[in-house]
C-alpha positions in Angstrom: 3.9 -36.4 -43.0 0.8 -37.4 -41.2 -1.6 -35.2 -39.2 0.2 -35.8 -35.9 3.5 -34.3 -37.2 1.9 -31.2 -38.7 -0.4 -30.5 -35.8 -3.3 -30.7 -38.2 -6.1 -33.3 -38.4 -6.7 -35.2 -41.6 -10.3 -35.5 -42.7 -10.5 -39.0 -41.3 -9.1 -38.0 -38.0 -11.5 -35.1 -37.8 -14.4 -37.4 -38.6 -13.4 -39.8 -35.8 -13.3 -36.9 -33.3 -16.5 -35.1 -34.5 -18.8 -38.1 -35.0 -19.3 -39.0 -31.4 -19.6 -35.3 -30.5 -22.4 -34.8 -33.0 -24.1 -38.0 -31.7 -24.0 -36.6 -28.2 -25.5 -33.3 -29.4 -28.4 -35.0 -31.2 -29.0 -37.1 -28.1 -29.0 -34.0 -25.9 -31.4 -32.3 -28.3 -33.8 -35.3 -28.2 -33.7 -35.2 -24.4 -34.5 -31.5 -24.3 -37.3 -32.0 -26.7 -38.8 -34.7 -24.5 -38.4 -32.5 -21.5 -40.0 -29.6 -23.2 -43.0 -31.8 -24.2 -43.4 -33.1 -20.6 -43.2 -29.5 -19.2 -45.9 -28.4 -21.7 -48.2 -31.3 -20.6 -47.6 -30.4 -16.9 -48.3 -26.8 -17.6 -51.6 -27.7 -19.4 -52.7 -29.9 -16.5 -51.8 -27.2 -14.0 -54.0 -24.6 -15.8 -56.8 -27.2 -16.3 -56.9 -27.9 -12.5 -57.3 -24.2 -11.6 -60.8 -23.1 -10.8 
């Protein structure tokens, strides 16, 4: 029996499904880190511009 017949994933099938998901999570985390850095820079400039 293969994974399709039992309703269970084999390790290889799970890896094929999970790998792109993990890549997307890492990409999203990198985007959020970049956004957080930009927001901190903007916040620092805002406070520096205040009298």
